Phi, psi and omega in degrees: 000320177298319181298316181297318180298318181296315177306314182294320181298314181296317180296321176298317179296317180297315180301313183298318179299316181295332185255009179287131175267136173262181178229143174287173178301332183271357175098008179284120172294139181204163174214131178251128172258114185289139170268202185278332184284143176249003182271102183289154178294151182236154175308131177093346179289151173262130184227166181233129181207164171243152179214159178206140177239131180232142173242101189060240180265002183261130175277121178279317181199142181202141175257352181299126183084000181232201181281122181298160174283132180226128186195168174263134180291123175221095185296339178290343180256000187286331181076195182231169177061047173203167188295340180299338177302336190254000186299320180283001173262356183248166183229162174304131181099349180283153176238142186235132169243145181207162177230137177244121178286129178298321180300313183292319177301322177297314179301322183280355179079017182270350174196168177245148172306147179201182176295336175267317184261095189254156175306135175086350180277166178227145169268125179261131182232160174214155179214144176237129181263119187273302184196168169247139180270152178290329182195177184291324182297322176296320179296318181294320179296319177295320179298316179300321178294318179296316181297318179293321178298317177293323178301315178296323178297318181292318180299321177292323180297315181288328174292322176293320177301309181301320183292317178302321181275356182060037175282139169269121185232161170244146181252138175274167178303328180272356176106003175290134177262132186242124173261118183255103175279322180212115182288346184087184182232156180090193180289144179295153173299140181212174179304136177090347177285138172268126181237159175236127189233136161262139183203159171223125181253134178228153172287132185298315187285331184248339185080001182292130180281125180251346179187163176162173175237022174232111181243120180053041176083356181262123184271135180258212181292131180296150172276122184244129180199168178252126185293129183063022171237308173286154187278076182255147185297147183307325182296329176286315182305317180284314187296321184290340181289001174259007182240160170234184179303131181088358181289146180226148176169203181228146172245120177252113194241123175293153178312318184296342176253012180234253188251356170057215187286342177278329189066197174220077185302149000267000192269333180242109181292161175304150174061035185265123172281144186233161173221134184239134162268129186229153172220129183264108183288316185204153174224130181221165176292145175237180356287159185287160175302159179306128179097350180239173177078010180253122181293143177297168179288081190204160172295157001263050173297139180279100184260018183288000000 
């Protein structure tokens, strides 16, 4: 019995030791799980890593499954009370867990209390350090590869969605899928044409509506713009060219043809594939007279 008790006590101590969080100089709790490498990152190195921030069950920001963060280490720009404090203490293959106090972030002026960021709460973070590059050119080549890989994954995602819905689609050069319920009449939309559009935009994965000028079947002010003159997302520029006046349909747009890795906060998260229901009210020659032809401050303007 004593032997069993001793074993249990040792096991408990080891478990507690493995899960103990330390604190940085700024007071941020953290824990590093070491990988195989013992070569710590150094000032000036170009590195690749993933990170994620969560507030309770909601992911605030994450690169996991997306394009990793790639950058040059410059400790003079890292600031305090964030995971960057620990980068030069880590090696490729290491994993990092950390906690950010909402109260501390408020004191530092990095955020304000809100319905989401409440007193006493914590943002939970994690990071995985992938590799160090020999030079910037190697990093840029890897970034290009990552971007292309994600683009192909997004194209597959929109195609799978269309197949699930049994949509008959046409594809644009950039990968936007177009469902044509009615192509419209007359000449197709083209560069320099001024168009008026009714639309509703939704996130593809959740179906959440983020913008539009048609609410509960009631049409509001049309979105008016000049094709390839006004700042419209590429997926719209390509997709609309399959329609004429009176046309109706859907544009299923991969993130790479919409708002990409930046998203359009707070309504469109990074890397969001989108779907729009559209109706072409009018097509006219452009450019429009002074004061007209400018789209209102609304989606799908390209705000990147």
